[in-house]
Residue, then its C-alpha position, 0 to 999 in steps of 0.5 A: m500499499k505504501r508503495v502504491l501511494a508513493l507512485l500516486l504522489i510521484l505521478q501527481m508531481t508530473l500532472p501540472l507539467a503534462a497539462r499545460k502546453s509546452h510553451e507556457p511556464v509552470k506556475v508556482s505560487c508560494v503562499g505564506n507569511s513574512i518568511t515567504y515574503g522575505m522580511k528582514l533580508q537586505n535585498r529581499e526581491q533577490d534573496c527571498y526564497p521564492a526569488q531564489l526558487q525562480r533562479m534554480l527552476g529556470s525559465g520553464y517556471e513562473v514563481g509568484n511570491f504571495g507572502k503576507s507579513g504577520a498573516t495567520l492561517l486561522r481565519k479567526g486569527h489577528r491577520p487572517y491570510m485569506e482576508q489578505e490582498e496576497f490571498r486574492k493575488a494568489m488566487d488570480f495566479a491559479g498556480d499549477i504548483v502551490v507551496i504553503h508555509l503558514g502557522i508561524n504567526d498563529t503561535d501568537p497568544r492572541d491565536w492558538p490558545y483560543f482557535s487551535v481547534d479551527f486550524v486543520g479546517d481552516y487549512l484545508a479551507l485554504i487548499d480547497s480555495l486555491k484548488s478551486v481555481n486550478p483543480k489540477a494543482r499540486f500542493l506542497v505543504a511545509k512543516m514550519t521553520p523553527i522559532g529560536y530559543t532567543h525569541p522573547r516568548f519562546l518559554t512562555g508558550t511559543k515553543q509548546y504552541h509551535g510543536e502543537i501546530q506542527e502536529a496539526i500541519r501533519e493532519v492537514v497533509k493526511q487529509s489533503g493528500a498534499q506533499y509534505i516538505d521540511f522547512y524545519e530540519p534544514l534550519y534547526h541546526f543553524p540558529w545563526m540563520l535566524p538572526d531574530a529567532v524567526h526570519p531566515n537570513a539569505e543563506g537560510a532562504t536558500m535552503l528553503a528554496r532548495e527543499v522546494y526545488c528538490a520537491i518540485t523536480g524530484d531531483y535529490g542529487g541521485l543515489q546516495l548513502p550516509l558518510w559512514y558507508s565505505d569499503n571495510m565497513v562493519l554492518p550488524r550481525g545477528k539482527v535485522f537492520n536498516i539500510n537507508g539512503s536517498a535517490d531521486a524521487g521514484e527511482r528504483v533501488t536494488i540492494k545486494i548483500a551477503g547473497r541477499k537482494y532487496k528492492t525498494m523505491a525512493d519516495a517523493n521526498g527522495r528517501w528510501s530504506v529497506a530492512a535487511g538481515p539478520f546475517p551470521p558474523m562474516m568477515a568479508t562480503t560486498l554491499t552493492v546498491k544501485t539504481k538505473t543511473k548509478t551503482l555504489q559498491y562497498r567491498n570487504v564489508a564485515l558483519g559483526d558489532i559497531w561500538l562508538c567511542s566518544g568523549q573528550s581528550n582521554m578518549e581521543f588519546e592515541l595509542k602511539q601517545s600511550s605507555t603502551a605505544a609499542d603494542a601498535a607494532s603487532a596490532k594487525d587484525s582484519g576483523l577489527r575495523l577503524f572509523d576515525m572521525k578526526c577533527n579539522w581544527r583542534t581546540d588548542n590554544v590558537a586563534w583559528k583562521a577566519t575560513a576556519v571559523d566560517s566552516v565551523q559555523h556550517l558544522q563542518y568540524f570533522r574530516k571526511t574519513k573512511w573505514e580501515q582495517c586495523t593495522p599498525e599504522t591505523a591503530a597507532e593513530f586511533s583512540a587507545i582506549g577504543y583500540y584496547f576495548g575492541k581488542t578485548l571484545r575481539d579476543s573473547l567474541k571472535v566476531p568482527i568489531g568496528l570502532i567509530c571514534n568521534a572524541v574531541g578534546g576538552s569538549t563539554a557534556e552539553s556540547w553532545v546533547d541535542r538542541e530539542l532536549l536542552e531547549t525542553k529540559d535545560p534552556e538556561i544552558l543555551a543563553d549567551w553561552l560564551n558568557n554563560e557560567l553554567i559552562m566552565e570558564w576554561a571551555r568558554g575562554r578557549a572557544r573565545f580565543n579559537l573564534s577571535a579571528g573570525e565571525g561566529e559563535r559556534h564552537p565544539y564546546e558550544p551547547c549542542y554543537l557536537w550532537e549536530a556535527g558529530i552524532l547527527p551524521l551517524k543517526d542511521c548507523p546501527i551501533t551495538g553500544v557506546i563507550w564514553y570518557q568525559g567529565e573533565s570539562n564539567a567537573e566544576n559544576l556537579p549540579s549541572y552535570e547531574k542534569l546533563f548526563p542523563l540528557l546526553v544518554d537520552s539524546w543518543r538513545s533517541v538516535f541509536g536506540p536503547v543501546p548500552f552506555y559505558y563510561c569511565q570514572l574520572s582518574e586520580m588527579n590533583r583537582p579539588t572537585w574531582p573526588a566529588f564528581r567521581d562520587l556523582q559518576q557512581k550515583l549516575l549509574a542508577v539514572r538509566p538502565g543499560l549504564g556501566m562504569a569503569v573505575t579509573k581512579d587508580l590510573g591517574e597522574w597526580e599532575e597530568v590530566h592525560y595519563r598515559n596508561k590507557r590499556p587498563a581503562g579500555e580492557r575494563l570497559g571491555a569486560i563490562a561489555l562482555k559481562n553486561l551484554y554478551f555473557 
């Protein structure tokens, strides 16, 4: 049934084009509020999203901007769209394709608390009205753009109303049969693109135009898989898992792995997914994913378990830096695979170049990487704790083990928590983060210096940043569990960490499922807050199921935060995993 519905929707995408004479442009109506209009843009007529959409689509289309600043969808709202001149112009235009983005102004306390029950009916009435002047029109209904946490009413109803309206829009899509497009996700992780917490800047408007362009044309860039797919990768053994990707709308996708074949089709928004497996452990197979025009082939794929190794510098600490660096010479194991997400710019005590600051603003913090087999060379550059953890599992389980490391030196716990949870559960930590005393002064000072030569406030120590740059890109990765070493950059504020750590675990499990989460206790060192912090880490074992803690107090060095004997820490984490998960 889902495939039939997808085919019908994709067929609908072509109807307005086929119904018109070849010399007539396809009319695209952009219906909305000030975001569609382009308010706050310095060069509105060139940079508003409908104008950018026109340039993307070209001369075969005519795009009309029918945005009205302050307009509500609600007909009893303070400025109903259907009573505005822009609505009458949209009716006269009679678009073949109608893009609607309304609802933001309905979050006003004058509107939503009183008239929310009318929203779905009013939205359907708007669609019916626009359809009456062009019965063959195709409708694209947008999930609303974000409202930033700096909005003055964010915590006094706006965030809640915004979420409720998003759900109402889903119901509109369900009842109307319109195509649902996403104006929310592309902007949500770039709050600086909403300078006043509501209106996108020119770059944000480009993102919206791109979403509409892809939806109209079905051009999503052809067959693509997530960044962590490469030769030598590890996929799960013994369980069903999803292989997800994107392709142009309606493209048929064929997947072959370990002697099995699967077929699916990209939906109207370019997404596709198949459930594969279960497979027994396997050292080497080939994964082939292809469409009519493109083939992606991944060789020497192992089927085993995948663990994410994360945290700050003691997890990042490389095997070649450790007191057992000589072990790298014998670290040749084709069943241990490493995916090492090293950063483009370390958070050392330096001012980054302006180009680096700009790249960090765009979440381009980690280098592109690929899976490698464990060799003396790759092991030497990898996390020492991660390596010994993986070796412990390999020695006992005799199945392929994949390790992903994305640890960042000095990173704060709050930087690894997703924005939605912080907005809901700990919004105070988001405010003016470079001057926020909930964040350790050391971390804020280092960030200010790193950013001093550029324009921007985004940094790996910022709340949410590493979640957005280092976790979201892995969201479809079917990991088995997490090992974690972090806390040094939060040890001066125990009440804050007591709140943050469960949120961090919840964040990651929202992406990876209820995976085990095993962490290291801070080591012995001459810092006055660390004994109490270690005690807190012990108590935190009870806050969520599936947690485990490796004691490392005996491994520390009194004057050095980066003790060199990492082997016991990795082996202890491995022993916890073997006891709690495998045996």
